[in-house]
C-alpha positions in Angstrom: -76.8 43.2 143.0 -78.4 42.0 146.3 -82.2 41.2 146.3 -82.4 42.5 150.0 -84.2 46.0 150.2 -82.3 49.2 150.5 -82.5 52.1 152.7 -82.4 55.0 150.3 -81.9 58.6 151.4 -83.1 61.2 148.6 -82.0 64.7 149.2 -83.9 67.6 147.6 -84.7 71.1 149.0 -88.2 71.3 147.8 -90.7 68.2 147.9 -94.4 68.0 147.5 -96.7 69.8 147.7 -94.2 72.1 145.8 -94.7 71.4 142.2 -91.9 71.5 139.6 -90.6 69.2 137.3 -87.8 68.2 139.6 -90.1 67.6 142.5 -92.3 65.4 140.4 -89.3 63.5 139.1 -87.9 62.8 142.8 -91.5 62.0 143.9 -92.1 59.5 141.1 -88.8 57.6 141.6 -89.2 57.8 145.4 -92.5 56.1 145.2 -91.5 53.7 142.7 -88.5 52.6 144.8 -90.9 52.2 147.8 -93.4 50.1 145.8 -90.3 47.8 144.8 -89.9 47.2 148.7 -87.1 49.7 149.5 -87.1 51.9 152.5 -87.1 55.5 151.1 -86.5 58.7 153.1 -86.7 62.2 151.6 -84.8 65.0 153.3 -86.0 68.4 152.3 -86.8 71.9 153.6 -89.8 73.0 155.5 -90.1 75.9 153.0 -93.7 77.1 154.0 -95.0 77.5 157.4 -98.2 75.6 156.5 -96.1 72.4 156.1 -96.2 70.0 159.2 -93.3 70.2 161.6 -93.1 66.6 162.1 -92.2 63.9 159.6 -94.9 62.4 157.3 -95.1 59.3 155.1 -96.7 60.2 151.7 -97.4 57.1 149.5 -95.0 54.8 151.4 -92.1 57.5 151.4 -91.0 58.9 154.7 -90.6 62.7 154.4 -88.5 64.8 156.7 -88.8 68.6 156.5 -86.1 70.8 158.4 -86.6 74.4 159.5 -85.5 76.8 156.9 -85.3 80.4 158.0 -83.3 81.9 155.2 -83.5 81.9 151.4 -80.5 82.4 149.2 -81.7 83.0 145.6 -84.0 79.8 145.3 -82.0 77.9 147.8 -83.1 77.3 151.5 -80.8 77.5 154.3 -81.4 74.9 157.0 -79.2 75.1 160.1 -79.8 71.7 161.4 -79.1 70.2 157.9 -75.6 69.0 158.4 -76.5 67.1 161.7 -79.6 65.5 160.3 -77.9 64.5 157.0 -75.2 62.9 159.0 -77.6 60.7 161.0 -79.5 59.8 158.0 -76.6 58.8 155.9 -75.4 56.7 158.8 -78.8 54.7 158.5 -78.8 54.5 154.7 -77.4 52.2 152.2 -77.3 54.6 149.3 -77.9 58.4 148.9 -79.7 59.7 145.8 -78.7 63.4 145.6 -80.6 65.9 143.2 -78.5 68.8 141.8 -77.9 71.5 141.6 -78.1 72.3 145.4 -75.8 73.8 148.2 -75.8 70.6 150.1 -73.6 68.6 147.6 -70.3 68.7 149.4 -71.9 67.5 152.7 -72.9 64.2 151.0 -69.5 63.8 149.3 -67.9 63.9 152.7 -70.5 61.7 154.5 -70.8 59.1 151.9 -66.9 58.6 151.8 -66.5 58.6 155.4 -69.2 56.0 155.9 -68.6 54.0 152.6 -72.2 54.7 151.3 -73.3 54.7 147.6 -73.8 58.1 146.1 -75.9 58.7 143.0 -76.4 62.1 141.6 -79.5 63.0 139.4 -78.5 66.2 137.5 -81.5 68.3 136.8 -79.7 71.3 135.1 -76.9 73.5 135.2 -77.3 76.5 137.6 -77.7 79.6 135.4 -78.9 82.8 137.3 -79.6 86.3 136.1 -76.9 88.9 135.7 -75.2 90.3 138.8 -71.9 89.7 140.7 -73.6 88.0 143.6 -75.4 85.5 141.2 -72.0 84.7 139.6 -70.5 83.9 142.9 -73.5 81.6 143.7 -73.0 79.8 140.4 -69.3 79.4 141.0 -69.6 78.3 144.5 -72.5 75.7 143.8 -70.3 74.2 141.0 -67.3 74.0 143.3 -69.4 72.0 145.7 -71.0 69.9 142.8 -67.5 68.8 141.8 -66.7 67.5 145.1 -69.9 65.3 145.0 -69.2 64.2 141.5 -66.0 62.9 142.3 -67.4 60.9 145.2 -70.3 59.6 143.3 -70.7 56.1 141.7 -73.2 57.2 139.0 -74.6 60.3 137.6 -77.8 60.5 135.8 -78.6 63.2 133.1 -82.0 63.6 131.4 -80.6 62.6 128.0 -77.5 61.9 126.0 -77.7 65.2 124.3 -77.9 67.0 127.7 -75.0 65.1 129.1 -72.9 66.0 126.0 -73.4 69.7 126.5 -73.8 70.3 130.3 -70.7 72.0 131.9 -71.6 70.2 135.0 -71.6 66.8 133.7 -68.5 67.4 131.5 -65.9 66.6 134.2 -67.8 63.3 134.9 -69.1 62.3 131.6 -67.6 58.7 131.8 -69.7 58.0 134.9 -72.8 59.6 133.5 -75.9 57.7 132.1 -78.8 59.0 130.4 -82.4 58.3 131.9 -85.3 60.0 130.5 -87.4 61.7 133.4 -90.5 59.7 134.4 -93.3 61.1 132.4 -96.9 60.1 133.5 -99.6 61.5 131.6 -103.0 60.2 130.6 -104.7 60.3 127.1 -106.4 63.7 126.3 -110.0 64.2 126.4 -110.9 65.0 122.8 -114.1 66.8 123.7 -112.4 68.9 126.3 -109.4 69.8 124.0 -111.7 71.0 121.3 -113.7 73.1 123.9 -110.4 74.6 125.2 -109.3 75.4 121.5 -112.5 77.1 120.8 -112.3 79.1 123.9 -108.7 80.2 123.6 -109.2 80.9 119.6 -112.5 82.8 120.1 -112.8 85.7 117.8 -109.6 84.6 115.9 -109.4 83.9 112.1 -108.8 80.7 110.5 -105.2 81.1 110.3 -104.6 81.5 114.1 -102.5 78.9 115.8 -102.0 78.2 119.4 -98.4 77.9 120.9 -98.1 76.1 124.1 -95.4 77.2 126.7 -95.1 74.8 129.5 -93.1 76.1 132.5 -92.6 78.9 135.0 -92.5 82.4 133.8 -88.7 83.0 134.7 -85.8 84.7 133.3 -83.8 81.5 132.5 -86.5 80.1 130.3 -86.9 83.5 128.3 -90.7 83.5 127.7 -90.3 87.2 126.9 -88.3 86.3 123.6 -91.2 84.1 122.5 -93.5 86.8 123.1 -91.4 89.4 121.2 -91.6 86.8 118.3 -95.3 87.0 118.0 -95.2 90.0 115.4 -93.3 88.1 113.0 -95.2 84.9 113.5 -98.4 87.0 113.0 -97.2 88.0 109.5 -97.8 84.3 108.4 -100.3 83.2 111.0 -102.4 86.3 112.2 -104.1 86.0 115.5 -101.6 83.2 116.8 -101.8 83.0 120.6 -99.3 81.7 123.3 -101.0 79.7 126.1 -98.8 79.7 129.3 -99.2 76.6 131.6 -97.3 77.1 134.9 -96.6 79.7 137.6 -96.0 83.2 136.3 -96.2 85.6 139.3 -93.6 84.0 141.6 -92.9 85.6 144.9 -89.1 84.8 144.8 -88.9 86.2 141.1 -89.5 89.5 139.8 -89.2 88.7 136.1 -93.0 88.6 135.4 -93.4 92.0 137.1 -90.4 93.5 135.0 -92.2 92.1 131.8 -95.7 93.5 132.6 -95.3 96.3 129.8 -94.6 93.4 127.5 -97.3 91.2 128.4 -99.8 94.2 128.5 -98.8 95.2 125.0 -99.7 91.6 123.7 -102.5 90.9 126.2 -105.0 89.8 123.5 -102.6 87.2 122.2 -101.4 85.6 125.7 -103.4 83.2 127.8 -102.1 82.4 131.4 -103.5 79.2 132.8 -101.5 79.2 136.1 -100.2 76.0 137.6 -102.0 72.9 136.2 -102.2 70.4 139.2 -104.4 67.9 137.3 -102.6 65.5 134.8 -105.6 65.3 132.7 -105.7 69.2 132.3 -101.9 68.8 131.3 -102.7 66.3 128.7 -105.5 68.4 127.2 -103.1 71.3 127.2 -100.5 69.5 125.1 -102.9 68.0 122.7 -102.7 69.7 119.3 -100.5 72.5 120.7 -97.2 73.5 119.3 -95.0 73.4 122.5 -92.4 75.9 123.0 -89.7 76.5 125.7 -86.5 78.6 125.4 -83.8 77.9 127.7 -80.2 78.7 127.9 -77.3 76.3 127.4 -73.4 76.4 127.0 -71.8 79.4 125.5 -74.4 81.9 126.9 -71.6 84.2 128.3 -69.0 83.9 125.5 -70.6 86.1 123.0 -72.2 83.2 121.2 -75.1 82.8 123.5 -77.5 80.2 122.5 -80.8 78.9 123.6 -83.0 75.8 123.3 -85.5 74.2 122.6 -88.3 75.4 120.8 -90.2 72.4 119.7 -90.3 69.1 121.7 -87.5 67.9 124.0 -86.0 64.3 123.4 -86.9 63.6 127.0 -90.6 64.2 126.3 -90.9 62.1 123.1 -87.9 59.7 122.9 -84.9 59.9 120.7 -86.6 59.5 117.3 -88.6 62.8 117.9 -85.4 65.0 118.2 -86.8 68.4 117.4 -84.7 70.7 119.5 -82.7 73.2 117.8 -80.1 75.7 118.7 -80.8 79.4 118.2 -79.4 82.7 119.2 -80.6 83.8 122.6 -82.5 87.3 122.7 -83.1 86.9 119.0 -86.9 87.1 118.5 -86.6 86.7 114.8 -85.0 83.3 115.2 -87.5 82.1 117.5 -90.2 83.4 115.1 -88.8 81.5 112.1 -88.3 78.4 114.2 -91.9 78.7 115.4 -93.2 78.9 112.1 -91.3 75.9 110.9 -92.7 73.8 113.9 -96.3 75.0 113.4 -95.9 73.8 109.7 -94.3 70.5 110.7 -96.4 69.6 113.6 -100.1 70.5 112.4 -101.1 67.1 113.6 -100.6 65.6 117.0 -97.8 63.1 117.7 -100.1 60.6 119.6 -96.8 59.7 121.6 -97.2 59.6 125.3 -94.1 57.7 126.8 -95.0 55.5 129.7 -93.7 56.2 133.2 -92.8 52.5 133.9 -89.7 52.2 131.8 -88.2 55.4 133.0 -88.8 55.0 136.7 -87.4 51.5 136.4 -84.2 52.7 134.8 -83.8 55.3 137.5 -84.7 52.8 140.4 -82.1 50.3 138.7 -79.3 53.0 139.0 -80.1 53.5 142.7 -80.1 49.6 143.3 -76.5 49.4 141.5 -75.0 52.0 143.8 
């Protein structure tokens, strides 16, 4: 591997200030590469009119946002994208592509034509709500992904477990490596943690517990299943509440609106914090909380649909804390039973906060090897 600085092009539709796990992942790796001395450019959509028209430099990373007049489900359509990507790939040594996205085939063609390195970081299989159009979008996006997968030198998955079960990764498992996401979170503030607990559990009895849900309130994460599990959980832990950290009333989604009757029925047992921008607030949220997220995985449309993970993901805590378990999707009773198990198992905090340095270093190393 040459020690000379690389020109790295990173392709993602939504970059900061948009805030999701994918955006934060890309931002941290991009800035870590810039700190190493590489020249990093991010090509993304100008997804909101308040964003600047001209390119920016953010923490050493050059950011180019393209006009995006149309939206297809969550994807942005950028008419100038093929030309802009062509010019930027010409100037790059390696392209870091973040999937799933509609632009994958463009980079498969351009990197092969210009003999540039291509690294794919796969953030999750595309699984959309029911409907013929969504099935077409899933099929078409996967078709484009396969083209890029064949052209890529390496593919990154979040964990070995995910790589073994992802239908996107399956055709290219031999070139896939697991690199945990760069997680950067400070130590919690014990005094603030106790203040939050006291506020959220005000008026509850001594048996009540807090279940923390970190993520957007969207259909594929199935927060509704967790809410429906509350009556069963309350039989053993009366007064238990779910604390939601993340966006819930999302303008391109209508899932929260459709579930208003459900959330209204359990209103006294639900706390919605909204998006937590401050890492310290997020650390305080996680401390002494029983974390839960319900996500669909392989087999979901075969009659044996499953969901995971209620508990803590391997990528968040490392392989020795493998706590994810498979359950049947839409079965609130299964979620309730598993929730009770985790409440009993994790009454004490883990005291485990993975450092960002190791994970960003491994991700950066993959870019440098392309």
